[in-house]
C-alpha positions in Angstrom: 19.2 13.1 -4.1 16.3 11.0 -5.4 16.3 7.2 -5.2 16.6 5.9 -8.8 16.4 2.3 -7.7 13.0 2.9 -6.0 11.7 4.7 -9.1 13.0 1.8 -11.3 11.2 -0.7 -9.2 8.0 1.3 -9.2 8.0 1.6 -13.0 8.7 -2.2 -13.3 5.6 -2.8 -11.2 3.6 -0.9 -13.8 5.2 -2.6 -16.8 7.6 0.3 -17.4 4.8 2.6 -18.4 3.1 5.0 -16.0 0.5 7.8 -16.2 0.7 11.0 -14.2 -1.9 10.0 -11.7 0.0 6.7 -11.1 3.2 8.6 -10.6 1.5 10.9 -8.1 0.0 7.9 -6.3 3.6 6.5 -5.9 4.9 9.9 -4.8 7.0 10.5 -7.9 6.4 14.2 -8.2 7.1 16.7 -11.0 10.6 17.6 -10.0 11.6 13.9 -9.9 10.0 13.3 -13.3 12.0 16.1 -14.8 15.3 14.9 -13.3 14.6 11.3 -14.5 13.9 12.7 -18.0 17.1 14.9 -18.0 19.2 11.9 -16.8 17.8 9.7 -19.6 16.0 7.2 -17.3 12.5 7.9 -18.6 10.9 9.5 -21.7 7.6 11.4 -22.0 5.7 9.6 -24.8 2.6 11.8 -24.6 1.1 14.3 -22.2 0.6 12.4 -19.0 2.3 9.2 -20.2 5.9 8.1 -19.3 8.1 5.2 -20.2 11.1 3.9 -18.3 13.7 3.6 -21.1 16.9 3.0 -19.2 19.1 0.4 -20.8 18.7 1.4 -24.4 14.9 1.6 -24.8 14.6 -1.7 -26.6 10.8 -1.7 -26.5 9.2 -2.0 -29.9 6.5 0.2 -31.3 3.8 -2.4 -30.8 4.5 -2.3 -27.0 3.9 1.4 -26.9 0.8 1.2 -29.1 -0.7 -1.5 -26.9 -0.1 0.5 -23.8 -1.6 3.7 -25.3 -4.5 1.9 -27.0 -5.4 -1.2 -25.1 -8.9 -1.3 -26.6 -7.7 -1.4 -30.2 -7.9 -4.4 -32.5 -5.2 -4.8 -35.2 -7.1 -4.7 -38.5 -7.2 -3.7 -42.1 -3.7 -2.8 -43.6 -1.7 -4.0 -40.5 -3.7 -7.3 -40.4 -3.4 -7.7 -44.2 0.4 -7.4 -43.8 0.5 -9.9 -40.9 -1.5 -12.4 -43.0 0.7 -11.7 -46.0 -2.2 -10.4 -48.1 0.0 -7.4 -49.0 3.8 -7.3 -49.4 4.7 -3.8 -48.3 4.6 -3.0 -44.6 2.3 0.0 -43.9 3.9 3.2 -42.6 1.3 3.3 -39.9 -0.5 0.9 -37.5 -4.2 0.3 -38.3 -6.5 -0.6 -35.4 -10.3 -0.7 -35.0 -11.7 1.0 -32.0 -15.2 1.4 -30.5 -17.1 4.1 -32.4 -17.7 6.1 -29.2 -13.9 6.6 -28.8 -12.6 10.2 -28.4 -11.0 11.0 -31.7 -8.4 13.4 -30.2 -6.7 10.5 -28.4 -5.3 9.4 -31.8 -3.1 12.5 -32.3 -0.1 10.5 -31.0 3.1 11.7 -32.6 5.3 8.9 -31.2 3.7 6.2 -33.5 1.5 6.7 -36.6 -2.0 5.3 -36.0 -4.8 5.0 -38.6 -8.0 4.3 -36.7 -11.1 2.5 -37.9 -14.3 2.5 -35.9 -17.1 0.0 -35.3 -20.1 -0.1 -33.0 -19.0 -1.4 -29.6 -21.3 -4.5 -29.9 -19.7 -5.5 -33.2 -16.0 -4.7 -32.6 -15.1 -8.2 -31.2 -16.8 -10.2 -34.0 -14.2 -12.4 -35.6 -11.1 -11.6 -33.5 -8.3 -13.7 -32.1 -4.9 -13.0 -30.3 -1.4 -13.2 -31.8 2.0 -12.4 -30.4 4.3 -9.8 -31.9 7.7 -9.3 -30.3 6.4 -11.0 -27.1 3.4 -8.6 -27.0 -0.1 -10.1 -27.1 -2.2 -8.3 -29.7 -5.8 -8.8 -30.5 -6.3 -9.0 -34.3 -9.1 -9.5 -36.8 -9.2 -13.1 -38.1 -8.5 -13.5 -41.8 -12.3 -14.1 -42.3 -13.3 -10.9 -40.5 -10.5 -9.1 -42.4 -12.1 -10.1 -45.7 -15.5 -8.8 -44.4 -13.8 -5.5 -43.6 -12.1 -5.3 -46.9 -15.5 -5.7 -48.5 -16.9 -2.9 -46.3 -14.1 -0.5 -47.3 -13.6 -1.7 -50.8 -14.7 1.6 -52.3 -12.0 3.4 -50.4 -9.2 1.2 -51.7 -7.5 1.2 -55.0 -9.1 -1.4 -57.3 -5.8 -3.3 -57.7 -5.3 -3.5 -54.0 -8.8 -4.9 -53.3 -8.3 -7.4 -56.1 -5.0 -8.5 -54.6 -6.6 -9.0 -51.2 -9.5 -10.9 -52.6 -7.2 -13.2 -54.5 -5.0 -13.7 -51.4 -8.0 -14.7 -49.3 -9.4 -17.0 -51.9 -6.1 -18.8 -52.1 -5.5 -18.9 -48.3 -5.7 -22.5 -47.1 -6.7 -21.3 -43.6 -9.8 -19.4 -44.7 -13.2 -20.4 -43.4 -15.9 -19.4 -45.8 -18.6 -20.3 -43.3 -17.1 -18.1 -40.7 -16.6 -15.3 -43.2 -20.3 -15.3 -44.1 -21.2 -15.5 -40.4 -19.2 -12.4 -39.7 -20.6 -10.7 -42.8 -24.2 -11.0 -41.6 -24.2 -8.4 -38.7 -22.6 -5.9 -41.2 -25.2 -6.7 -43.9 -22.5 -7.8 -46.3 -23.6 -11.3 -47.1 -24.9 -10.4 -50.6 -21.7 -8.5 -51.4 -19.6 -11.4 -50.1 -21.6 -13.9 -52.2 -21.2 -11.8 -55.3 -17.6 -10.8 -54.9 -16.0 -13.7 -53.0 -18.1 -16.9 -53.5 -17.8 -16.8 -57.3 -14.1 -17.4 -56.9 -14.4 -20.3 -54.6 
């Protein structure tokens, strides 16, 4: 008979999420893993990744996403929804990742992810941290978000872009100086001047 209490404590030490190599290190081997799954103590959320779900599995999606993708920054559609620039919650999470990320890692069936990519040296330009359901999440600031909306404007519906532009212009927390500062490394200053500044 395996020791459930010990396994529970081990998972707690790892924040209730463990990888296969961590399980092996803690001497929780394959047969134990299968028994824990069959008994409903843990769930396999992806090949090599396990979550202790005993007690109802109340963890929210964002907790799983942050565990699976700790290098992602909440951006674009998800950030637009957070800042109330759009009314409808997206059916997926949008995060920006370093451009050198392995694309296959985003084939994650548990939670829908729409990735964006930036050069590693630019990914942290204009970011901050928020709390969603007690989970700390890095997110693009509203000023960096406006820059990204300008960058991807040709891939959006015209009405959506116009709505985002209007929301930003009317946002009392916007910082035009910061927006132009963030636009410079992406060579978007002229576009920002022509599409945003005329409304200020």
